[in-house]
Structures are given as C-alpha cells and as structure tokens.
C-alpha positions in Angstrom: -0.2 -0.9 0.2 1.7 3.4 -1.2 1.5 5.9 1.6 -1.4 8.5 0.2 -3.5 5.1 0.9 -2.4 4.7 3.9 -3.2 8.0 5.4 -6.4 8.1 4.1 -7.2 4.4 5.8 -5.7 5.7 9.0 -8.4 8.9 8.7 -10.8 6.6 8.1 -10.4 4.6 10.6 -9.9 7.4 13.1 -12.7 9.1 12.1 -14.8 5.3 12.3 -13.7 5.4 15.9 -14.0 8.3 17.3 -18.0 8.7 15.4 -18.7 5.3 17.6 -17.4 7.1 20.9 -19.3 10.1 20.7 -22.7 8.8 19.9 -24.8 7.9 22.3 -28.4 5.5 22.2 -30.6 6.0 25.0 -34.4 4.0 25.7 -35.7 5.2 28.4 -39.6 4.9 29.9 -40.5 7.8 28.2 -38.5 7.9 24.5 -35.8 6.4 22.5 -33.0 9.4 21.3 -29.8 9.5 19.5 -27.0 11.5 20.5 -24.4 12.7 17.8 -21.0 14.7 18.1 -17.6 15.3 18.1 -16.8 19.2 18.2 -20.8 20.1 17.3 -23.6 17.8 18.8 -27.3 16.4 17.1 -29.7 15.7 19.4 -32.6 12.7 17.7 -35.7 12.4 20.1 -39.0 10.4 20.0 -41.2 10.1 22.4 -42.2 6.2 22.9 -46.5 7.2 22.0 -44.9 9.5 18.5 -43.5 5.8 17.6 -45.4 4.4 14.6 -42.8 1.6 13.1 -39.3 -0.2 14.4 -37.5 -2.0 11.3 -34.1 -3.8 11.6 -31.8 -4.4 9.1 -29.2 -6.8 9.9 -26.4 -8.2 6.5 -24.8 -11.7 6.4 -22.2 -10.4 8.0 -24.3 -8.4 10.4 -26.1 -11.1 11.6 -23.4 -13.3 12.2 -21.7 -10.8 13.5 -25.2 -10.4 15.6 -24.9 -6.7 15.3 -27.5 -4.3 13.5 -29.2 -1.6 12.7 -32.3 -0.7 15.0 -34.7 1.7 12.3 -37.5 4.5 14.4 -40.0 6.1 12.6 -42.7 8.9 14.3 -46.5 10.0 13.5 -44.7 13.1 13.2 -42.0 12.8 10.7 -42.1 11.3 7.0 -39.7 7.5 7.0 -37.2 6.5 9.5 -36.2 9.5 11.6 -33.5 7.6 14.5 -31.6 4.9 13.4 -29.2 2.7 16.0 -26.4 1.8 13.6 -24.0 -1.4 14.6 -25.8 -2.1 17.6 -25.2 -5.4 19.6 -28.1 -8.2 20.0 -30.5 -5.7 18.0 -33.7 -8.0 18.1 -33.9 -7.5 21.8 -33.4 -3.9 21.4 -36.2 -3.8 19.2 -38.2 -6.4 21.1 -37.6 -3.9 24.3 -38.2 -0.7 22.3 -41.6 -2.5 21.3 -42.8 -3.6 24.7 -42.3 0.2 26.0 -43.6 1.2 24.1 -47.1 -0.7 23.9 
C-alpha cells in the first residue's frame, strides 16, 4: 500500500472510532434518543407514544456478528427518524422498544 492510501485508511479508521465513541443511543420509559457529535452535537428524540414503526436491518456479516441497525419511525415524520447503527443484539433492542411502546 502506498503512503497516501495508508493515510486515508488511518484517517477513516480514526473517524469511524470517534464517530462510534461520540454517539449515544438511549431508550427510556418515555423516549428514544440518539445524540451525536464531537465538536458540535445533534440530538434526535422520539416519544414512545409517537413511534409508529420499528425496523431491524442486518446483512449477512451483521447476522454473523449479531449486530445490526434498529430504525424508528414516528407519527410526525415521514420515513425513519432515528437509526441505532451497529447495535449489539438488535433483535432484543427492537423487542424492548416495542414492549415499552405498548
């Protein structure tokens, strides 16, 4: 691997690590939230009573590693509003949100 490509790979790995470290997913008895940010922050929240859909996505490698994406759609937003990416045991997370919602 040439030197410029090595630096690009290192930068991508560092970026992925920092992105994961500074992403906080929360599920409470009232809401689901996703907070992201290193320098600036963004916060997405959905009240449990407003959740209309919960989707689980796992590719082949994700299934083998038992990780996946749990996506949540709400009444006030078209499409999927919050995505929990790279979540361990995503089926359990989806079921937990469903039980709290009902």
